[in-house]
N, C-alpha and C positions, 0 to 999 in steps of 0.2 A: 461614802468614804470607802475606798478600796483598802481593806485591812491587809491584803496580801503584801502591800508595800511595807507595812509596819512589821509584820512577822518576818518578812524577808530580811530585814535589817538585823533581826536577832539571830539569824543563822550564819553559819560560817561561810567563807568564800566558796563559791561554786554551787551554793544551794539555790533552789528555785521554788518560789511560792506561786502556785498555779491557780488556786481557787480559795476565796475567803468570802464568807457571808455571815449574817448574824442569826443567832438562835436564842431560845429562852429556856432557862432552867437547869441548874446544876446543884445537886445536893450530895456532898461527900457522905458515904456510909462507913467506909473503913479505909484506912491508909496506913502503911508502914514503910519505914525506911526513908533515908534522905533522898532529895531530888537533886540531880545534877543539872545545873543551869544550861549546859550546852553538851548533851550527851552524844550528839551525832554530828557528823561532818558530811559535806556534799549532799545536802538534803533536797528532796522535792516535797512540796507541801500542798495538801488540800485541807480546807478548814471550814468550820461553821461555828456560829456563836451560840452559847447556851445561857439560860437564865436560871437562877436558883429556884428550886421547886418550893411549893407551898410548905410551910412549917419551918422554914429556915429564913434568915434575913435575905431578902431578894437582892440578887446581884448577878452580873453577867460574866460569862467566861467565853474565851475563844478556844475552840477545839481545832487543833491542826493535825491532819494526817501527814506525818513526815516519813519520807522514804530515804534511806541512806544506804551506803554500802554495808553497814553493819546490821541493817534490819529495818523493820517497820514499827512505828509507834504512834500513839495519839498523844500530842502535847496539849496540856491544859494551861491556859494563860489567864491571869487576872489582867484587867485593863482599865484605863480611865474612860470616862464617858465618851470622849472623842479621841480615839487612838490615831495619832498622826505620825509619830516616829517611834523608834525602838524603845525609848525611855517610857513610853505610855503603856507598855505591856510588860508583864513579868511572868516568867515560867513558874507555874505552881506545882505541877506534877507531870510525870511521863508514864504512860501506860503502854508497855511494849506489847506488840502483837506476837505472842508466842503460844505455846501449848497452854490451854486453859483460858485463853482470851475468848470473850463472847459479847455480843450485843443483843439484848433482848428487849422487845417493846413491852411496856407495862402500863397498867391503867391506874391512875392516881384517883383515889376516892375524893369526891367533891360534893358539897351540899347544894351546888347550883343544879337546877333542873335542866339547864341548857348545857349540852354536852360539848366539850371543847374539841377542837380539830387539830391542835398542835400535837406533835409526836413526842411522847415521853419514853425514853429508852434507858435501860440499865446496862452500863458498860462495866465489865468485870474482867479481872485477870486473877492470877494466882495470889497476888499480894494487895490488890486494890479493888475498889468497887464504888461506883457512884451512879446517880441518876441524872439525866439531863433532859430538859424539855426543848425540843427543836422546833423551829417554826415551820408551819405548813408551807409547802411549795416545792417547786422542781429542784431547787438547790439542795434542800434537805434530802430529797430522794437521791440526788446524784452523790451526795456525801455518803449516805448509807450504802449505796450501791458500790462505791469505791472501797469503803471499809470491808464490805462483804467480799469483794473480789480479792483484796489484799489478804484477808484472813484465809480464804481458800488457798491462796498461793503458799501460805506458810504452814497451815495445819489441817487443811481439808475443807469440806463444804458445810460444816455445822456451825457457822459463825454467827449469823444475824438471825434472830428469832423474834416472833411476834407472840406475846402472851404465852411463853413457854414452848412455842412451836417455831419451826424454822420459817423465817420471813424471806420469801423469794422476791428480790427487788429487780424489777425489769424496767425497760424504757417507759412503759406506759401504764403499768399497774403493779401493785403489790398484792399478794394473796397468800393464804395459808396453804403451804404445799402439802400438808397432810390431809387436806380436804379433797375428796375425790371428785367433787363437782367442778364445773368450769369456773375459772377465775371470775369473781364478781357476779356469780349467779344470783339473780333476783329471787329471794326466798320470802314470800309474803307470810304474814302471821308471826314473824319473829320479833322478839323484843329488841328494840334498837339499843345498841350499846355504844360506848365511846369509840371503839375501834371501827364500828361500821360507818361512822361519819367523820372519821379522822382525817381523811384526805381524799382527793379525787382519785387516787389509785385504789381506794377501797370502795367508794361509792360509784356504782355503775348503773346505767340506765337499762331499760328493757332491750334496746337495740344493742348495747354493748354486751349484754348477756347472750343474746342470740347470735351475735357475730363471732362468738368463740367457736367457730367452725374450723375444721382442718384447713391449713393454708395450702394454696395452690401455686406457690412460687410466683412466677411472672403473671399468672392469670389473676392473682388476687386484686390487683389494681383495677382490672377490667370488671371483675365481679362487683367490687365496691362502687365503681362508677355507675354500673347498670342498676344496682340497688338504689342508689341515690336518685336516678332518673325515674325509677318506678315507685318512689316513696309513697305517693298518694294511693297506690294500689294495696298497700299492706298497713297503712296507718289510718287512724280515725282521730278526730278532734275531741279532746276533753277539756272542759273549762276549769281553770284554777284561779283562785283569788290571790292577787299580789297586793300587799300593802307597801306603798312607797312613801317615805317621809323624809323631809329635809328641815334642818334647824341650824341656824347660825347662833351659837350660844355666847358669842362675844367674850370668850375666855373665862366664862363663869363655871363654877362647879355645880352639879345637880342638887339644888337646894329644895326643889319641889318635885312632886311626883309627875311622871310622864304619862300617867294613865289617861288623862283627858286627850292626849295626842295619839297614843298607841292603842288604846282600848275604846276608841270612839264608836265602834260598831258592835252589835250583838253577835254577829256571825264572825268567828275567828278566821283570819286569812290563812291560806296555805303557806305563803312565803312572806317574810318581812324583809324589806330593804330599807335600812335606816341610815341616813347620812347626816354628818355634822360638819360645820365649818367654824373656824376660829375656836377650835377646842382649847387651845392654849396660846396665848399671845406673848408668852415670856421669851426672852432671848435664848434660854436653855432649850426650849422646844424648837426654836428656829435653827440654832446652830447644831444641836446634838440629836434632834429628832427623837427626843426622849421626854415623856411627860407622865406624871402620875394620874393625870386626868383621863387618860385613856381607860384605865381600869375603873375609875369612878363612873364614867359615862357608860361603859360596857355593863357594869352591874346595874346602873339605873335603868337601862333599856331592858336588861334581862328580867328585872323585877316588875316591869310594867307591861310585859307581853300578855296576850289574852290568857286568862287563867284556866279556860276550859280545855286547853290543848297543851300537850308537851312539845316543846320546840327543841330542835338541835341547832347549835351554832355551826354554820358551814364555814364561814370565813370572816376575819376582821382584817382590814387593811387601812393604814394611816400614812399620810404624808404631812408632817408638821401638825397643823391643826385641822386638816381635812381627813375625816374618818368615815368609813363605810362598813356597816355590819350586815351580814346576810344570815337569816335564820330560815329554817324549813320545818314543817311538821315532822316529828320524829318518824311517823309512819310512812312518810314520803322520802325519807333520807336516802333509801337505797336506789331511788330513781334519779339522784343527782350524780353527775359524772363530770370529769374533765374540768375540775375547778382550778382556775388560775387567777392571780391578782397582780396588777401592775400599777405604777404611779408615774406621773409626769409633772414636773415642776415648770411653771411658766412665769414665775415671779421676777425677782431681781435678776437682771442680766438674762432674762428669758428662761432661766433654769432653776432658780431657787424655789423652795417649796412653800413660801408664804402664799403663793397663788398656784393654781394648777388643778390637777384632777387625779382621782384614784378610781380604779374600776375592778370589778369582779366579773369574770365570765364563767359560765358553766353550761352544761347540757342537762336539761330537765326532760326526762323521757327521750323523745327524739327531736326536741326543739332546742336550739342554741340561744342563750340569753346573755346579754351583756348589760350590767348595771354600772352607770358612771355617775360619780359625785364630783362636782367641780366647784371651784371658787374662782371666778374670773375677775379681771381688773376692775378696780373701783373708779369712782368719780363720774359725774354726769357726762363730761365731754369725751370720755375714753371708750366710746362704743366700738370704734374701729379696733382698738386694742383688745376689747372683749371678743370681737369677731376673730381676731388673730389667735387669741388664746384657745378658742374653740377649735380652730383649724390645727393648731399645734398639738393639742391633745389627741385629735383624731389621727394625725399623721404619725405621731411618736409613740402612741400607746400600742404596743404589740405584745401578744400573748404567745408564749411557747406552746407548741403542740406536743402531745405525748409521743408522737413519732418524730424523732429529731431530723429525719430526712425531709419532713414537710416544712414549708415556709411558715413563719409566724402569722397568727391571725390578727387582723385589725378590728377596730370597733365595728366598722361597717360590714364585716363578714359574718354577722349574726342574724338569726331570724327575727329576734325581738331585741330592741335597744330601749332601755329606760334611762333617761338622763334627768338628774335632779341636782339641786344645789343652789348656792347663792350666786346667781348668774350676773347680778349687779347691774342689769339693764334698768334705766330710769325712765321717768316720765318727762318729756321735753316739751318746749314751746308753751308751757303753762307755769304760772307762778304758784307759790305756796297756797295763797288764798283760794285761787280757782280750783286747785286740786282738792283742797279740803271741802270746798263747797260741793263738788261733784261726788265726793265720797259720802258726805252727809246725805245727798240726794240718792245715794246708791246707783248713780248713773255710771255703772262700771263699763258698760259697752261703749259709752261716749268717751270714757277715760282711756280705754284701751286703744283708741285711735292715736293717742300720743305716746304710747308705749314703745320704747326703742326696740325691744325684742320683736314685737309684732312687725314693726317697720323693716327691720333687718331680715326677718324671715320672708316677708313679702318681696323683698329685693333679692332674695336668694344669696345674701351676703353671709349668712350664718344659719346653722341648723336646717340646712336644706333637706327636705323630705321628712322632717319631724312634724309632729302634731302636738298642739297644746289644747286642752279642753277650755271651755268657756269659763272665764274668771267671774265668779259671783261673790267674791269676798273682798274686803277692803285691803289696801296695800299693807304689806307685812313689814315695812321699814319706813321711817325710823321712829321708834318709841322711846320714851324715857324708861329706863330700867325700873322694874317693880310696879309698873302701872300700864294703863292703856292710853296714856296721853301722848300726843305727837311730840316730836323733838322740840324741847324748849331751850336748847343750848343756843349759843350765839350763832352757830352755823345754821340753825333752823332748817335742817334738811327737808327737801321736798319729798313727801311720801312717794313710795314707789313699790312696785311688785318685784323686788330683788330676788325673792325665793320662788323658784319655779320647778315644775315637773313636766317633762315632755316625753314623748314616746315615738318609736318608729317601728313598723312591722305590720304583719297581717294578723288577723284574728285577735285584735286588741280592742277591748271596749272599756271606756272609763266610766266607772260607776259613781265616783265622787271626786271632787276637787275642792279643797277647803283649807282655811287657816284655822288656828286654834288660839283664840284670844285668852283662854284661861291661863296659859303659861306666860309669866311676866318677868322672868329673871333676866332676859336679854333685851337688846334694842331691836331685835327681830322677833317675829312670831313664827312658830313652826307651821309648816304646810304639809298636808298629806293628800294622797290620792289612792283610791282603791281601783284596781283594774281586774277585769275578768279576761284572762288571756287563754285563748284556745291553743292547747299544747298537743303536738302530734304524738300519739301513743301507738306503739307497735302492737298489732294483732299477730300473735306468734304463729298461729296457723297459716294466716295469709302470707306472713313473711317467709315461712318455710316453703310454701308453694312457689312464691316468687323467686326465692333463692334457688330452688331445684330447677325451675324453668330456665333461669339464666345459665345455670351450669350445663343443662342439657343443650341449650342453644349454642353455648360456647363449645361444647364437645362436638356438636354437629359442624360448627364452623371450622374447628381445628381439623376434624376428619376430612372435611372438604379440601383442606389445604395441606393434607399430608401427601408427600410425593408417592406416586404409584407408577410402576412400569409394567410392561408386558414383555415376557420372554418368549421367543419363538421356539425354544427347546430347553428342557431342564434335565434330560437324561442323555448321556453320551456313552457310546460303547465303541472301543477301538479294537478292530479285528487284527489278529496275527501281527502283533508289534514285534519288530526285529531289532536286533542290536544296531545302533547308529543309523537307524532309518526313521526319519521324521514323519509323523502322522499329524494331520491338522483337521479339527472339526470347527465349524463356525455356527454362531447363533447371533440373533439380533435382540438388542434391548431397545424397546420403544417406550418413550416417556409419555406421561399423561399431560395434564394442564399445568402442573406445578413444576417449575424448574428445579432440578435436583442434582446433587453430587453423589456419584456411586463409587464404590470401592470394594474389592475383594478383601475380606478381613480374616485374620487367623482365628482358629477355633481355640477354646480354652486349653491351656497348657501346651500350646504349640507355638513355635516361633514364626513360622511362615504360613501364609494362607493356603499353600498347596505343598504336595510332596515334590521331591527333587526332580522326578522324571516328567513333571507337568508344569506348564506355565500358561497364564492367561494374558493375552495381549490385545488391548491395553488393560492393565489391572485396576485402573481408576480413571475417572473423568467427570465431566460436567455436561448435563443435558438440558437444553432449553425445552420449553413446552412443545409437545408434539414432535420432538426430535428423536432420532434413533442412531444407534451406533452398533457396528458389527464387532463382536468379540471372537478372537481366534484362540482355541484351546490347543496347545501344542504338546504332544507326547514324544519324548525323545529319551531313549535309554542309552547311557554311555557307560564307561568302565566303572564309574563310582556307584552306579545303581544296578548294573547287570548282575553282580555277584549274588545279591540277595534275591533278585528275581529268578536267577537260574536255580538256586537252591530251594526256592519256594518259601523262604522266610518272609517275603513280601509278595503282594499281588498288585496288579494294576487296578487299585480301588482307592477312591478319594471322594470327599464331599467338599465342594466349594461353597463359601458363604458370601453372597453378594449383598452388601449393606448399602441402604440409602440413608443419607444424612437427613434426620428428622422424619425418617420413614421406617418401614419394616425391612426385614431380612428375607432373602430368597436363597433356597438351597438347591444346588446343582449336583447331580450324581454323575461321577466319571468312573467307568470300568473299562476293562480290556483284557485280552489274553496275550501273554508274552510267549514268543517262541524261543526256548533256551538255545544257547549255542556255546561252543567251546570258549568264545571270547568272554572274558570276565570270570571264567571258572578257574580255580586253582589247578596247577599242573599235576599235583599229587592226586587230585580227584579224577582227572582225565586218565591217569595211569591205571586206575582200577576199573575203568569202564570196559564192558564186554560188548556194547552195542552203541549205535549212534545216540548222542545225548537227547535229540528230539524225540527218539523212540522211548525214552525212559520217563517214568512219572516223576513229578516233583518230589514225592516222598522218597523214591529210590535214590534220586540225586542227593537229597539231604542226608540220607542214611549213609550213602557211600562217602560223602565228604566227611562225616563224623568219624567213620571207622578207618579212614586212610592213615597210612603210616607217615607221619609228618617228617620224620628223619629221612626216610627214603625219598620223599618228594623233594626235600631240599637238595639231595645229591643228584637228582635226575636231570640230565641234560639232553640225552638222546636215548630213546628206548625202542626196542623191537619186541615182538611176542616171544616170550620165553617158553621152554618146553612144557612147563607146568600148565601154561594157559591152553595149550592144545589138548591137554587131557581133561580140560574142564575144571581146573583148579581156580582158586580165587586170588592167587598171588598177583602182584602187579607185573607189568611188562618188565622183562629183564633189560637192565641198562648195560649196554656193551661199551662203547667208547664214544668220545666226543666227536669222532670223525664220521659216525653213522648218520644216515639221512633221516631227517625229521618227518619226511613226507609219508613214511609208513604209518606214523601215528595219526597224521592228518587223514590218511585214507581210511584208517580204522574207525576214526571218529565219524 
């Protein structure tokens, strides 16, 4: 049920509800002041659902992150079991995101030796405070990420914390930002705590730990692809024991110990995968997907795990009556990563959850594993419907990846797949009496010839590529509840192996495959299988070498594809440059094997790539492999540049930078000597000259220009040598009249 529609109806016109999901756990600690039922207008909302924490009456709340023109706030709603319209939810309180607002992850004390994986957070403001238990999964991470982002926008970056420390929420993992080590670093010998196994964002594999290398931008994809191709060179196979169990409990509560089923071996498994079907057959479970039996069976399983080992609960997922539990040895918890869970309903109308499948996928060390628990269509003649249920689960079951840019994973995209459940395939072409006779004779191989699942697998109609071990136990369905007698009801069901365990993948060895007749509360018998699965474990030193070799080869490849050119000349000197007389020098750019684009670029703090008296033609262009182009450097001094060159304030000196796109830069030196002239020189400077300008040093010209009488220069129109000049004085030429000839000045110059 999409709760965003419900909450949307509670908001004013113009509001938008973008995300809603369910969570577990809300315990009010302190609250003051009245609550306005509709404090914001024009709202945008993100939400998650929470369940009352232990110690308080258990109940659910919807938490909505509401954004309005007036600000940001978390709305807390009470709601009915199935919220369909606005009347089904009621606003309980509003926590504004202002100064003093914080979200901190906390650890709730528990007597269970199995560590929970749901996230418990303390949400506090200046006037209110409460704890909420949020469900494990990508939606909770997205909700916390959005709360953190909104809090940073309002009051800074100290908003979301984990166990008193800032919690940095990213796309693919959360980690303690005060820890100097790499995110998710595998640290052996540490005591496993709740936060270590809380979610896939905390639990990381050896590979995930080592992959916390500096990013290389666009090269990162190539590096990861090469590492995947060379995986065998830096990993070794280590065997781990997986216990896989399935039990159709027929809606019963756990009235007997599960130890004969879960503790059947002396050696404890490394991982438990425990699946149930028909956990609750009530209408409430079907319509509301809510049942107290989930907690009952979870505790029953927890209390029945192998006593010699401490286990951590990694994940629980349920769809109506189909439930799957995943446990791992606490000492191995840090090697679990990328945990995700999904459900697919294939029941009524092909969508409801009375039939279907639930799955948990994760990465164990460097091996991806997917566990599927399914309950397929019932009745003898419905084997084709069962085939279709299997196909629907495979096609519709998709797991989000930590990188949102990557496509979702399907069941088939895993190294190892373990499929368990009440598959409901029956024994056909035999009557009840014949089946019971073969069972009494323990002729199980003969009986398997009539098994629908075996026949459908042989025809590649279902479970293609999967393997099932040899069945050496009697059919697990159907019994009278409370005993080991076959069905004595009017229907008198034909016994069948409805409860099955199959696998697909490499390095999988089945050590046992059996039923457990000691459990009698259901009309099914539980089935278990112990597997020894070879898991790829990363050798850190070999990985480091492979990583460095890939980087080196990539560097070599990139260097080989870096554009490179050859310049025929890099230093240019222009002799005796005169006013308004163009001088040209030419050089050739010859390209190598990589096509490239070249351009003369400006130096830092300069607007143009060259000085005013210089130009490169062409200044940019494109070269194919082995092509060449001739560049002309033109030096031309005009009236705008001659003044500074005459006075010596500037010289004919410049550095050109030739830049290759995706390549290096080349530097060209341009120098020259300029012959000063009267052109471009101020008239008042010329009036003070006693010798030709080309015979004077630049320093003398500059000093003469500085000391000249500006006022006299402004009045000067025609000038002749004055008497004082003939006596060797320094006065300027005497200005007679406008009718005098200017050629005398020119001759003097």
